[in-house]
N, C-alpha and C positions, 0 to 999 in steps of 0.2 A: 178671453175668458167669457165675455158676454156678447150677446147680439140681440138686436131688437127684432121683435116679430116672432111669433110662435104659431101654434095651431090655429086658434081663433083670431089672433091679433096680427097675423102676417099682413104684409102690404101687397096690394094689387097694383096701384099706380100712385105712389107717393109723389105729391106735386109741390108741397111747400112745407117749410119748417120755420118755426119761430122759437127763440129761446127767451125765457122770462127769468132773468137773474134775480129779481126781487122775490119771486115766489119759488124759485128753484125748479122750474118746470120746462119741459120741452114739448111743443105742440107739433104734431105731425099730421098734415092734412093728406088724406088718401082720397083721390078724386073718384076712384071706382072701387068700392068695397062694401061689404055687408055693414049696414048702419045700425043693425039691431032693431028690435021692435017691428019686425016684418019689413023693414026698409032694405030690401035686397038690392045690392049694387047702387045704393044712393050716395055713397061717400060718407066719410066720417073724419073726426079729429080724435087722435089718440093722444093722451096726456101722459108723459113719462116724468119720472123723478130725475132731475138733472144731477143730483148728488151721487148717483151710482156711476161706476166707472164703465160706461158703455163703450164697447168697441164692436165694430162690425166684423163678425167672425164667419161670415158665410163661407168664404174660401177656406179659412183655417179649419172649419168644422169637418171638412172632408179631407184636407191635406195636411193639417198641422197637429191634429189631436191623435193620441194613441187609438188603435182600433177599438171600436165598441164604445167610445166615449163621445159625449156631445158637450158643447159649451152650454153654460147656464143661460136659460131664456129669461129675458127681461120683459115682463108683461106690463101693459099700461095701467096707470092708476085708475083711469076712467076712459070710457069711450063715449064721445058726444056725437049724436047723429041727428037726423031730421033734415038732411040736405038732399038735394037732387043734383048731383055732380058739382060739388064745390071745386072751384078752380084755384083759389089762392086765399091767403089769410095775411093779416097784418096785426101787430100787437101794439097797443098803447100801454106800455109797461107801467108808467107812473100812475095812470088813472085806473088800471086794472080792467082794460077793455080789449076784446078780441073782435076783429071784423072779418067776416068771411064772405067772399063773393060766391054766391050760390047760383050757378049758371042757369040751370033748368027751372029754378023757381023765379028767375029773372029779378033778383033782388040781392041786397047785401044784408046779412044777418049780423046784428050787434049783440055781443054776449058780454056779460060782466064776469069777472073772475073773483072767486072768494079768496080768503086768506090762504087756502091750500092750492090755489091755482085752477080750481075746477070751474068750467064755464057754465053759465046759465043764460038762456036766451032772454034778451031784454026787449028787442024790437026788430022789425023788418024795415029796412031803409029802401024806399021806392023812389026811383028817379027816372022813370020811363026808360029803364034798361031793356036791352035786347041781347041776352047772353053775356052778362058781365064776367070778366075773367080776372086779369091782374088787378091787384089792389095795393095801395101803399098810403102812408099817413105822414104828413109833415109835422114839424114842431109846433105849428099853430093849430093843430087839430083838424086840418083840412084833409079830406080823403080824395085820392086820385084813383079812378076806376077805369080800366080798359073795357069799354063797352063794345065788344066785338061785333055784335049784330047791327049796331048803329054806326059802327066804324069810326068812333071818336074816343078820345080820352075825356072823361068828365071829372071836373074838380067840384067837390061838394064842401061847403063851409061847415063849421062846427055844429050848425043847426040842420045839416044834411040837405041844404038847398043847393041846386046846381048853380054855380056862379061863373063857370067857364066850360066851354067845350073846345077841345083842342083837336084840330084836324078836320078832315071831311073825307067822304068816300072817294076813292080814286087811286091812280098810280103815280101821280106827280109829287112834287115837293109839298110837304105838309098834308099829304093825303094818306089814308090807310085803307087796306083791303080788309083785314081782320086783326086789329091789334090784340095782342094776347097778354102782354106784360107791361108793367110800368116801373 
């Protein structure tokens, strides 16, 4: 009955999804898409209401619906942009924070989430990145970032200081060529 993505909110290259059960939102990171405000193909995060009964109906829209009918489009609550090819995101649901690895800006963006789950940019996290890609968060508030250009995984503490670099460039054990995910 429903599918995500319509005329202006369709996906080009959806790369990551996070679900916020506390605020009832779903965050979809689109690596290459119109970001709004003149940010053509810079990437964006679309925020959807989780309470709707979303089903991906791309196939059914052409093969399962009566002729001349279309499934109902679900448009995002908000589209957050300001990225240059964001690769991944991770959610700190309890503290209402969203972290985005912003590859071409060579940083991680930290966003706070309001009660409605809408993100607001708080700060840029700089850690001598060179094309950060994958990102994750542990229960102690440490960030792990795949720093593809530097060919390491960086662990950042809760104050965003690099406390550990995992791996080194190369082809052997414990070495990376271009780590992309964590």
